[in-house]
N, C-alpha and C positions, 0 to 999 in steps of 0.2 A: 356499746358495743356490741348490740344485737339488734339485728336487721329486722326482728319482730317485737312486739310489745314485751313480750316475756318469753321465757322458754317453754318448748312444747312438752307436753307431756305424751308418752307413747306407750300403748300396750298391744299385745297379741292376742288373739283369738285363737285355740288352738281345738281344733276338732278332727280326731282321725289321723288319716291320710292328707287331710286338706279340706277346703272347702267347695272346691268342683267335685261333683261326683264321680268324676274318672281320675282323680288325683291318684288313687291306689295302683294305677296302671302304669304311672310312670317309673323308669329306672332307681330313681332315688326314693321311691315312697316307701319302701320296706313294710310292705303289707302282713309280711309274716311276723312282724314285730309289734304288732299294733296293740295287743295284749301283755306286753312286757314293760316291767317298770324302767329298762335301760331305754327304751323308745323314748318315753315320756321325760324321763330325765335329761337325756340330749336335747331334746328341745326347749326345755326350759333354763338348761343351761347354756345353750345357744343364745337365748334372750337374753339372759344375765350378761353375756358377753358385749352385746350391743345395748347395755345401761338401760333397757327398757324398764318404766315403772312396775310393770306386773304383766301377769298373763292371767288370762281366763281360759276354764277348761269347761268344754260344752259337755252337757248332761241331759237325759229325758228318763221319762217313766216309760218309754214303747219304743221300739225299733225305728232306728231311721227310716224315713218315707220319703219319696217324691210327691207324695199327696201331701197336702195341706193338713188335713183332718183324718186320715185314715192309713191304716198299713197296705203297700202296693204289692207285695209279693213279687219284687224284683229281686233277682240273685247277681245281677252284674254290678253291684255297686256295694259298698261297706256297710254290714249290718251287724250289729252288736257293738258293745263297749265296756269300758272298766268304769267303776264308780267315780266321780270327780273329786268327790271330798276325800275317797282314800288314795288317788293318783296325787292328789295336792300333799296328803301327810306323808307320802312316799319320798317325794322329790323335796319339799322343803328343808330338810335338813342338809341336803347335798347342795343347796346354794345358800347365798349369803346375803344379798341384798335387794333381789327382784321380790315384787310381792305375788302372792299366790291365792287366785281368785277362783275357785270351783262355783260351779251352777248347782242351785239349789232349788227344786220342784214344790213350791210352797203347798200346790193344790192338795196333794197328798201324802205330806209329809207332817210331823208334828214339831212346832216350833222349839219346845224342850229339848227334844233329840238333838236338832240342828245349832241349837245355842250352845249345847255342849261340845258338840262335834267341831264347829269353828272356834270355838274357845281353845279347845285342844290342840287345833292346827295352829292357832296363834301361839300358843307355847313351844310346840316343835319347831316352828320358824321364827321362833324370838321376835314376833312382833309384826309378822309379814302378812298376815292372813286377811282375807275379804271373803265376801260371798258376792253371787249375781243371782238374785231372786227371780224366779220364771213362774209363770202359771200354766195350766193346762186345761182346757175344755173338752180335751177328745174323748169319745164313748170308748176305745179301746184301752185306753190309760187308765180309766176310771174303773175298767172291769177287771184290772189288776187287783183291785182292793176291795172292790164290793160294798163300799160303804156309801157311795153316792152314784147318780147318775146325771148324764148330761143330754140334752137334746141333739140328734144327728145335724150337721149342716155343712155344708159346702163352702169353700172361698167367697165365691159369690153372695152368700148370705150374709157375710160378715156384718153388713152394715144393716142389718133389719131389725127391728125393735126387739125380739126375742132373743136372738143371739146378742145384740150389744148389750142386753140385761144381763144375760148369764157371764159374759165375760168381764164387763163392768164389776158385777159382784164378786168375781173371781180377783179382780184386781184392789177392792175393797178388802176383800179376805186377806191377801198379800199385805196390803199395808198393815193390818193387826197385826199378820205373822211377825213380820219384822219390830213391830214394837213390843210385842211380848220377848222376842228375841233379845231386843237391845236391854229391857227391863232387867232378863235373867243375867244377862251380862254384868248388870249393876247389881245384882242382888247380893254379892259378895264385896265388902270395903276394900279398899287395896290393904289395908294393915290388918284383916280377918284374921289370918294364921299368925298365931304367936311362936309356935315351935318351941317353947321354951323347955328344956330337959328337966331344969333345977326346979320347977313348980310343978311341972307336968303339965301345963296347959299347952295345948297345941293350936287351939282356936279358940277366939271371943266370940262366943255365940250372940252376943249382942250386935256384932256386927254383919251379920247374915239376915236379910230382910225379904219377907213376904212382898210378893209384887202383887198378889190380889188383883190381876186382868179378870174384869169380867167384859164381855163384847158379843156380839152376836155370833161370832164365828169361835172363839175360843172362851175357856175358863180356866187358867191358871195361875196357880196359888204360889209356887217357887219355894223357898229360893232355888237357884242351880246347885247342882252338886259338884261343878268345877269352879273354882276361885276365877275371880275377875282376870278376864286377859291381859297380855302385857300392855297392848295399846288401851286398853281400858274398853274401848268399842271398835272391832275389828270393821274395815269399811265393808259398807253395803252398797251395791250396785245394783241396776236394771236397765235392760233395753226397753226402749220406749218409741212407738212409732205415731201414736195419737193422743189426744187428750186425756182419756183415761189413765194410757201409761206415763205422759206427763205429769200428772198429779199425782200417780203414785212416787216417782221419783222426786217430784219436790215435796211430797210428805214424809216420805221415809228413807230417801238414799242419800249418800254421799257422792257418787256419779250416776249420771244418765247416760246411756248408749245411744244416740240418736243417727237417724240415717237420711240425712238430706241430699237432694241430688245436685244442689249448686250453693253459690254464697247467700244467695237472696232468701233460700227455703231455709237455711241454716240459721240466720239472723231471725226470721220469723217462728223458727221453733225454741230459738234460745229466748226470745223475748216472753213466748208463753209460758215456757218453764219457769223462768225468771216471777211473771205474774203469780204462778200459781205457787211459786215458793215464799212470796210476799202474804199470798191468802193463809198460806198453812203456818205463817207466824215465823218464819225461818230467813226471812230478808237478810240478817246478819250474819248468817252462816256461809260456810265456803260450800257451794254444791260445782262439783264440776261437771260439764256436758262435753261428751266425746263425740266424735263422728266416727262413725262406723264404714269402713270400705274394703270391699275385697280386692286382693291386689293381684296382678300377674305382673312381676317387676323383672325385666332382661336388660341386658346392655344398649340392645337395639329396640325401637318400638315395633320395628316390623318381626322380629322374634317373639316379642309379648304376644302380639296379634295373632301369630302361626301358631304358637304354642297354646293359645285360647281355642283355636278353632280346632287343633289335632285333638284336644280334649275332649270339645264339642263331638266332634266326629265321633269318639269312642262313646260319649255317652247317648249318643243318638239323638240328642235335640241340643238347642242353645242353651247355655246356662243363664238363669236369671237368679236373683237375688232380691231381699228386701234393701238391701244397701246399695250404695253405689258401686258399679265394677270400673275397676282403674287397670287399664292397660297400658304399660309404657315402660320408662325409664326410671332411675330414683330420681334424678334431676327433675323430671316432670311431675312427679309425686310429690317433691318437698315444694314445688311451685303451688300445687294444688292444694296442700296443707297450710300453707302459708296465708293463702287465700281466704280458705275457710276459716282459719285462726282469728283473721281479721272480721270475720262476722260474728265472732263471740265465743266462738268453741276454744275450749281449752287445752285440748288434748284429743288424741285418736287412738280408737282401737282397730288394728288392721287384723283383717281375716286373710292368711297365705291360702291363695288357690291351692297351692301343692306345698306342703309344709316343709319337705324336703329340698325345695328349690326357692320358695319365695320369701322363708322364714331368714335363711342367711343373705339373701338378698337385701331384707329391710335392715339386718344387723349389719352387713359389709357393705352394704351400697347405700342406702338411706340415710342412714345413722351418720357415716362421715360426711354426706353431703350437707345434713343439716347442721352440724358441728361446726362445717366450714363458713355457714351463714351465722354462726352465734346463736343457733335457734335451739340446740339441743345440749345437753349437758355433756361434759367430759369425764365425769366421775360421779358415783353416787356420793350425795351430800347428806344422807340421813341413814339410820340403820332400820327404821321401821316404813310399812307403806304409808302409814297416815304422814311421818316426816316426808317422805318423797313427794307427796301431793300436799305439801303447806297446811297440813290440819293439825292443830295442836291435840295433847292426849285430853280428852274431856274430863270434867269433874264428874265424880259420881253422885247421880240424883239421889241417892237414898243416905250419903253420907252429908250432903249440903243440908237433905230436910231435918237428920237428927241432931246437925249441932247448931241449925239456925235459932 
């Protein structure tokens, strides 16, 4: 009944007024509301109306910048943001099915704090939480914390041995970070809380476990102070552009977001991630690979192109992105997604160029088009994010160890 091998998974990446730097100047943009709960609730509610699997929420530890490595001093673009985890915690109880996945910068935050925050998000969302793990090697962001330093570098220095070593080390740290977070989520067995008023026993202390993680980057004893999340393990995801990040995805994530320019590149990226997944001993686990695309969606391709040109003129330069930029209609985008799916991608994370325009275009234009093709759900089929993505609730590693 489906024209594609399996139904697509769809997510949207939310970032301020949209991914184009001039998005805030569009009439639908609501720039005066970017720091309000209502704005974010409206976006996530619209995404849920479109039956999307989840939303990701961007975050960072420094101001937005048009420069890859440092602040730019510009005043004509959106600067300043709310904390992604706190946005997620606010909107999650106001939605019912969609997953909520805030960005977490591992480089300067402690895994103990994040394990607790995302476990809490899983409780307030009743099993729809995840996180997108990110690194930073920017000097200005390190200066906010004063605990470590990074060498100065420009985008063109990225592939030099010194910078590659710094970046690869940051990704290795992120992999350890995720491992600590995952162990902390498992540090309470599912039935550790007894809550027996008659006997006066609230907790079975034998079912709380030290994780005793010792690594090059972290030394964490545990257990957590938050009981095991409803999903057992909330979803972990990461954006991946090259071998170092593909390895992080293969070792530590449930979803990797990749940025291929065409089906051939998508096939090669998926093959590399699958090889890394096998090397990491996870060959039999489900690991989703989503393609990232920036989208300018309109009923007429010429309208989409003209809108992009108008925004570029306002920004003072053509918009570029790490991801492929799509400009066109819902039907054309559906064609592209199905072509890329045939190359091995299991889903897509779409970045609305203008949130107020392109998010509704996704939910009210692209989604019905994919449904007509039998390529997307017509109703939510699960109550948890793991369920939506076909992932079972994992056994607790410590409970298995103690009963073996």
